[in-house]
C-alpha positions in Angstrom: -67.3 243.1 -189.9 -69.0 246.5 -190.1 -68.5 249.1 -187.5 -70.5 252.3 -187.7 -69.9 255.4 -185.7 -68.6 258.9 -185.7 -65.1 260.1 -186.7 -63.4 263.3 -185.6 -60.3 264.8 -187.1 -57.9 265.9 -184.3 -54.7 267.9 -184.6 -51.4 266.3 -183.9 -50.8 268.9 -181.4 -53.6 267.9 -179.1 -52.4 267.3 -175.6 -54.5 264.2 -175.0 -53.2 262.5 -178.2 -49.6 263.6 -177.5 -49.8 262.2 -173.9 -50.9 258.8 -175.4 -48.0 258.8 -177.9 -45.4 259.7 -175.2 -46.5 256.6 -173.2 -45.5 254.2 -175.8 -42.0 253.9 -177.3 -43.2 252.7 -180.8 -45.7 255.6 -181.0 -42.9 258.1 -180.0 -40.7 256.7 -182.8 -43.5 257.4 -185.4 -43.5 261.1 -184.8 -39.9 261.6 -183.6 -38.5 262.5 -187.1 -41.2 264.8 -188.1 -40.5 268.6 -188.4 -42.9 271.2 -187.2 -43.8 271.9 -190.8 -44.7 268.3 -191.5 -46.7 268.1 -188.3 -49.0 270.8 -189.7 -50.2 268.5 -192.3 -51.1 265.6 -190.0 -54.2 264.8 -188.1 -55.3 261.9 -186.0 -58.8 260.3 -186.7 -60.8 259.6 -183.4 -63.5 257.0 -184.0 -66.3 256.6 -181.6 -68.1 253.3 -182.6 -71.8 252.8 -182.3 -72.5 250.1 -179.7 -73.9 247.6 -182.2 -71.4 245.8 -184.5 -72.6 243.8 -187.4 -70.5 240.6 -188.2 -70.5 238.0 -190.9 -68.7 234.7 -190.8 -66.5 235.6 -187.8 -65.9 232.4 -185.7 -68.2 230.3 -187.8 -67.1 227.0 -189.3 -66.6 227.3 -193.1 -68.4 224.1 -193.9 -71.4 225.2 -191.9 -71.3 228.5 -193.6 -71.1 227.0 -197.1 -74.2 225.0 -196.2 -76.3 228.0 -195.2 -74.7 231.3 -196.0 -77.6 233.2 -194.1 -76.4 231.6 -190.8 -73.3 233.7 -190.9 -74.7 237.0 -190.1 -75.1 238.3 -186.5 -74.5 241.4 -184.4 -73.0 242.1 -181.0 -73.2 245.0 -178.6 -70.1 246.6 -177.3 -70.3 246.7 -173.5 -70.5 250.3 -172.2 -67.2 249.9 -170.2 -65.3 249.0 -173.4 -66.4 251.9 -175.6 
């Protein structure tokens, strides 16, 4: 599967990101041990995918794929409400 889109580096001190982390226990544990000095070196990568995703072989029977490898490629559009 290939997903194209744009990526943006976001500081670990971004309020939006911190709010997301504070909602989930596992995510809180990931950053709980970090010192302020260590946090300066960290960033989150926010990925905004393009709506069209290219796939190959996902959900296709292996025998069918062996018979015609060109039948394995397709694309899907991510619905607007899921982006």
